[in-house]
C-alpha positions, 0 to 999 in steps of 0.5 A: 827331404826326409825319407819316408819308409814304406814298411809298417812301423814297429809299435814300441810298447811301454816296457820294451821302450823303457827297456831300450832306454834303460839299457842305454842309460846303464851303458851311459852310467857305466861310461860316466863312472869310467869317466868320473872315477879316474877324473876324480883321481886325476884332478882330485876333489878340489878340481872336481869342485870346479867341474861340479860348480860349472856343471850345476849351472849348466845342468838346469839349462841342459835339463830344459833342453834334454828333458823339458822340451822333448817331453812337450814334443813327445806328448804332442806328437804322441797325441797326433799319432794316436789321432792319425794326424801324421801331417801334424806330427811332421809339422810339430817336428818342423816347428820344434827345430826352429824353436829349439834353434833359438832356445839353444842360442839363448841358452849358450849366451846365458851361460857365457854372460853369467859366467863371470858374475856368478863365479866371482860374486855368487859362489866366490869360486872364480876358478870355475869360470873356465869350466862354465865358458867351455861347457856353454856351447853344448847347450846349443847342440843339446837343443838340436838333440832334444828336438829329434829325441822328443819326436822319435819318442813321440812316435814310440821309437826309442832307438835313436835316443838310446844310441845318441845317448851312448855316443854322447857319453863315449865322446865325453869319456874319450875326449874329456880324459884325454884333454884333462890329462894333456892339460896337466901334463902341459902345465907340469912341463911348463913348470919344469922349463920356466917355473910358471904354469899357464902364466902363474909363477910357482915360487914354492913347489911344496911337497910332491904327491902321487898322481894316477897318470903322471907319477911324482909332480910338484904339488903347487904346479899340479894345483895351478893346472886344476882350473884348466884341467877341469875345463878340459874335462868338461870340454868332453861334454861339449864335444859329446853333444856335438857328435850326438847331434851329428848322429841324429841329423844323419840318422833322420836324413837316412832312415826317416821317422817310420811314418809311411806314405799310406799314413800320410795320404789318409791323414787330415791336412796339418794345422798351420805351423803358427797354431802348432807352435802355439800349442807346443808353447802352451804345453812346453812352458809348464813342462820346462818350468817343471824341469827347471824346478827339478834342477833348482836344487843344484842351483840352490846347492851351488849358491848356498853350500859353499857360502854356508861352509865359509860361515861354518869355518868362520864360526867353528873351524876346529869343530868342522874339521874334527867332524870329518876325522883326518879327511881334511888334513892338509886342505887349506881353509880357502880350499875346504868349501870347494873340497867338500863341495867336490865330495858332495857333487863330484863324488857322492852325487854321481852315485845318487844320480844313477837311480833317477836317471834310470827310472826317468827313462821309464817315465819317458817311455810311458808318457806317449802310452799314457797320453794316447790312452788318455786322449782315447778316454781308455781309463782301464789302460791309463790305470794299467800303465800307471800301476805298471810304471809305479811297480817297475820303477819301485822294483828297480829303484829300491834295491839299487838305492838301498843297496848303494846306501848300505854299501856306500863306504865299500863302493867309494873305497873301491872306486877312489882307492887311497882318497882321504875324502872317502869317509866324507863321501860315504856319509853323504852317499848313505843319505843321498842314495835313499833320496835317490829312491824317492827321486827315482819315483818322483820323475816318472810320476811327473811324466805321468802327470804331464801325460794326462795334461797336468803339467803344472802340478809338478812345478808346484810340488817341486817348488814346495820341496825346493823351498824346504831344501833352501831353508834346511841348507841355510840352517844346517850347513852353517852349523860347524858340526853338521856342515856338508851333511846338511846338504844331504839331509835337506835333499832327503827332506825335499824328495819326501815332500815331492813324492807324497804331493805328486802321488796324491795329485796323480791319484786325484787328477787321473781318477785312478785308484792305485794299490799302494801295497801292490805297486810300491809296498811289496818292492819296499819290503824286498828292498829293505831286506836287501839293504839289511842283508848287504849290511850284515854280509859286508860286516861279517865277511870283512872280518872273515875274508879280509878282502874288501873287493871280494866281501863287497861282491859277495854281499851284493850277490847275497843281497840280490838273491834275497831281493829276488826271492822276496820279490817272487815270494810276494808275487810282485810282478803280474803276468801282464808285466812279464808279457811286455818284456822281450820274449815275455810270453815264454818267461811268463809261462815259466814263472806261472808254473812256479806260481810266483806271479801276482 
């Protein structure tokens, strides 16, 4: 039996809920950087290519479990709570657990079954099969987590989601790095003792290279361990989902869901589980399709990028290599596609993904609030929440995305010291970070469309943007002088289309007039100024100071100050926005005296 609390449950408002999730997301991203940066230095861009290839198959199914299905549960539970149908909320949790159990098993089987044909015939990268097989079981545990996360978000308690995210990320960091390290160490030891690495004879040890943890090791022995070390690293992902699931199960058993006995007593009887299952499926299917469509870009990249790079090598090898200066020196023709893909997904994409991951938390928090206002036909509150979400998302996404774009080379040089592929990653990140701003806007808008019952619209808009990405990937990446940069250009074009179509749809179907200048325009002006300040300061300080780290830190600080000055000068934040923050009334009084609120 689930423990029912007798005390009054806490009502989490939009920005408080978003703040809880954003703090946890920042922690998760910091942990992710601590994981991926040393991992990239440990297994190199080729190893990251194996890791990323498997992750790109895993990510869409993961997103269905961790974004698509929880959104459906959150929306329906929020509707039930708004109407004081608390028994139906509990029924939805019961139905969701049974449904997600089956979904998790099917997802696990799907990845396991497609691993060989996909890596052998689609990506022509058979070394990534080990990663796919190791990560497959995590889908089952993701479904367990997503069930409870969606339910708690529906009752406006973001704490379980936040804590489980951090636990999952920490487990991935600890176990992933430890396993990858010992796999490489074991492989090198085998070479020293037998001349073989995991059953592969190493007849030509080649030159030696410096490795972050192991010192001088034979390059051929090191390369032979990469498929297994990459699988070991992604094994941390699987262990993280297992530990996160255990936490949520125990947490729910001990603390319950916050619904009181009094609320259950005055609630009407629950609908039959079959009816709630039908309702869940009718809402979940388009949401899941939308989540899948959001991640189609990863599958498209995986299926097209490396194949098109092979075509570019065949039609203009020298041109392709020359386009990246000396960054590809020493990389064999056979390894170039995996290496460039590792630069794209293993290096640059990790920074890009920071922005939509942060802003998606605002959408997740906003969904039950907007769903409740929509169910109660409170159009004033619907408009307030929509404008508040767009404004807050823009305030966060603009400086982060444009700042990363401005200092892409500096950040990557600091995080990947001595890596010859840094110039390639920096060129990619310049455009991907701008795409991240648009993607960061798109995801909360998708959540808001789902909240007002228009969950089919994001599917259409994302498929439209994805179709453009497919065409541009095929055209651009196959051109030797453009090659991997085509993936960044196509991503930017894709999200331009998606954001425009989503905003048009949100305004049309919500019936709410939105002030573009007050919600998006002001943060954009401040964000562009922030970007230009970062570029100018970095250029001058590198000449004067000479220290890359110090000049970058000062440039970030200067850009941040300019951004805040313009943000307040333009009176971007409203009194209502500030009041929703923790200690918001005190902060609002101070800012009101300074006359910086809109």
